[in-house]
Structures are given as C-alpha cells and as structure tokens.
N, C-alpha and C positions, 0 to 999 in steps of 0.2 A: 504494500500500500504506500503510494507516494503522496506527499503533501506539497502544496505550493504556498510559499510564504513570500510576502512582499512588505513594504513599509506600512501600507495601510492596515492589513490584518494583524501584523505583529504589534503595531502601536495600539490598535483597537483592543486587543485582548489584554495588553499590558495595563490599560486603564482599569481593568478589573483584577489586576494582580496575577494574571495567568501568563505562563511562559509557553512558547510553542511546543516544547517537548512534553509538557504536562498535558496540553490539549490533545496532542497526538496520542498519548498513552490512553486517554479516556476513549478516544475513537477506536483505537486498535483493540481495546479490551471490552468493547460494548457487548452486553449480554441481552438476550431476549427480554423485553420486547423491542429493544433498540437495534438499529436506528428506527425512529418514527418519522414518518413523512408528513410535512405540513401542507396546507392548501397551496402555499406559494411554491412548493416543490423543494423546499429546503429539508435537510435531514437533521434530526435532533437526537443526541445521546446524552445520557446522564450516567455518572459513575465516579469512582474514586480517582483522584489525582494524587499529587504529591502528599505524602504523609497521611493518606486516607481522606483528605479533604474532598467533599462531594462537589462535583462540577456539572455544569450543563455546557455542551458544545454544540453549536449550530453550524452546519456546513453545507456546501453544494459539491456535487461531483462535476468536474470539468468533462468535456466530451471524451477525453482520453482516460477517464476514471481517476484522475488526480483529485485528491481531497483539497478543497479550498475552504478553510475555516473563516466564517464571517462573524462569529460571535462566540464568546466563552465567558462564563462567570461562575462564581460559587453559588450553590443552591441556597435559597433562604430557608428559614427554620421549618416552615410548613412543607416545603419540597423535600427537605432532609427526612422529616418524619415519614412522609409518604414513601420515599425511596427505601428507607430502612424497613418499613413494614412489608414492602413487596419483596425485598431481597434477603431477608434474614429468616 
C-alpha cells in the first residue's frame, strides 16, 4: 500500500497532532468494518495510532490505488467509547 504525501496533507494532519507514519499505520491496520465509504466517496478508518491513541483517518484512493490522506484527528470521548465497545 503506497501513500502520497505533499505539503498540504502533511500540514493539515499536523494541525491535529498527527504524523504521516501514524496515519499510515491506522490505515494499514484497519479492521472490519473499516474502511467505511462516505457519500462523497471518501474512505474512513478508525483505530489505534501511536501509543494506542485512537484516531480517525479520512482518505481517497488515487486512480493508481495510492492512498491520499485528506484528514486525520484523534477521536473525541464519545467516539472512543463507541470504538472500544465495538472492538473489545
């Protein structure tokens, strides 16, 4: 699985305290029911990042199947509870 990083998406996720390698690890380790597809055609995954911190990563697949991350952020408290109930 290849990822495409540029100044825009690297800077955007950095605003939420996320590094590219951490976002990549969440996407690579996605477990069912992820990735989920939105109406806009983006893909969403949730899972543990660095140190077990729970993250949400939103991305699109380029025509060559390269992953282009468009958003990443830590889960809020409600999202964490829901995730933990589902995966523990």
